C-alpha positions as CSV (number, residue, x, y, z in Angstrom):
1,X,-3.3,25.5,-61.1
2,X,0.4,26.1,-61.9
3,X,2.9,23.2,-61.6
4,X,5.9,23.9,-59.4
5,X,9.1,22.3,-60.6
6,X,11.8,21.9,-57.9
7,X,15.5,21.6,-58.6
8,X,17.2,18.5,-57.2
9,X,18.7,20.5,-54.3
10,X,15.2,21.8,-53.4
11,X,13.7,18.3,-53.6
12,X,16.4,17.0,-51.3
13,X,15.6,19.8,-48.7
14,X,11.9,19.0,-48.9
15,X,12.6,15.3,-48.3
16,X,14.8,16.1,-45.3
17,X,12.1,18.3,-43.8
18,X,9.6,15.5,-44.2
19,X,11.9,13.1,-42.4
20,X,12.3,15.6,-39.6
21,X,8.6,16.1,-39.3
22,X,7.9,12.3,-39.3
23,X,10.7,11.8,-36.7
24,X,9.3,14.6,-34.5
25,X,5.7,13.2,-34.7
26,X,7.0,9.7,-33.9
27,X,8.9,11.0,-30.8
28,X,5.9,12.9,-29.6
29,X,3.7,9.8,-30.0
30,X,6.2,7.7,-28.2
31,X,6.5,10.2,-25.3
32,X,2.7,10.3,-25.0
33,X,2.5,6.5,-25.1
34,X,0.5,6.5,-28.3
35,X,1.8,3.3,-29.9
36,X,-0.9,3.4,-32.6
37,X,0.9,6.5,-34.0
38,X,4.2,4.7,-34.2
39,X,3.5,4.4,-38.0
40,X,5.4,7.6,-38.2
41,X,8.6,5.5,-38.0
42,X,7.4,3.7,-41.1
43,X,7.1,7.0,-43.0
44,X,10.5,8.2,-41.6
45,X,12.2,5.1,-43.0
46,X,10.3,5.2,-46.3
47,X,11.3,8.8,-46.9
48,X,14.9,8.0,-46.0
49,X,15.0,5.1,-48.5
50,X,13.5,7.4,-51.2
51,X,16.2,10.0,-50.6
52,X,18.8,7.2,-51.0
53,X,17.2,5.8,-54.1
54,X,16.8,9.2,-55.8
55,X,19.9,11.1,-54.7
56,X,22.6,8.5,-53.9
57,X,25.5,8.6,-56.3
58,X,27.0,5.1,-56.3
59,X,30.1,6.2,-58.1
60,X,30.9,9.1,-55.8
61,X,29.4,7.4,-52.7
62,X,27.6,10.6,-51.7
63,X,24.2,12.1,-51.9
């Protein structure tokens, strides 16, 4: 199986898509009253923190 290597910009886009997916699933679960599925908020926050850790430029104060 071939390994796919993504450029940093592509990695950033993939992470943002995952955040949007987690956010959408969390909102659907909340709307349906499925509190057990509220764990999507955890994933949404975890992915956001990972983006900050991997892509935040402290010197420039930008991602």
